[in-house]
N, C-alpha and C positions, 0 to 999 in steps of 0.2 A: 805359466803354461796353461793352467786350468782356465784362466780368463780368456786367453787367446783361443783355446779350443771352443769355448762357449760362443765367442763371436763368430768363429769360422762355421760352427754348426748352424748358427741362426741366419747367416748371410751367404747364400750359395755362390756369389761371385767375389767374395772376399779372398784376397791373396794372403798367404802367410807372410810374404814380403821378403825384405832383406834380412838375411841371417848370416852368421859367420863367426869367425874367430880372428882375434887381433891381439898380438903380443904387445902392442903399443897402447892399448886402451887404458884409460885412467883406472878402470876397475882392476886391471892386472897390475899396473904400476903401483897402485896405492893399497893393494890388498894387505891387511895387517899381517906382519911377520909372526905374531903370536898365534895366528890361525893358519899358518903354513906359507904365507907370502905368495910370490909369483907362481910357484909350482902348483899350489892349491887352486889359485885363481884360474890357471890354465886348465886344470882338470875339471873345474866347474864349467868353464866355457865349453869344453868338449862335451860334457854331459848335456848341457842345455842345447847346444848345436844339434846333437844327435836326436834329442827329444823333439826339437822343432822340425827336423827332417822327417821323423816318424809321423808327426802330426800332419805335415804337408802330404805325405804319401797316403795316410789314412783317408784324408778328405779329397785327394786328387787335386791338390792346389799347388801352383808354382811357387818357387822361391828364387831369389837372387842371392848368390853366395858372395859374401864379403870376406876377404882373407888378406890380412896384413902381417907379414913376417911369421906366418903360422902354417905355411904350406905343408910341412912335415906332419903337423898335428891334424890338419885337414885330411891328408891322405891316409893317416892312421884310422881316422873315423870311417872314411869311405871304404878302406880295405876290410875293416871289421864288419861293416854292413854287408859287403859283398860276400865275405866268407860265411856269414850267418845265413844269407840267402841261399848260397850253394848247399849248405848243410841241410837246410829245410827242404830242399828239392830231392835229396838222396833218399 
């Protein structure tokens, strides 16, 4: 993420690009069981997805969202962002 932000900051027309969540990704399927398996992999995906959205918002850059069999997780992230935005406006 640091490298992505460095590139975005240096190139004013650079997009953050395609980001998202996928329960079918090799990363998820093959995440080591001793490190938490699929559940941990999905939590990491949610964290990175959220950070990528925040980076895009910070630099006013567009994203394309890719979501495969993870619509519930996607909506969870979006609801959390919405709730935090509402709280910050109160």
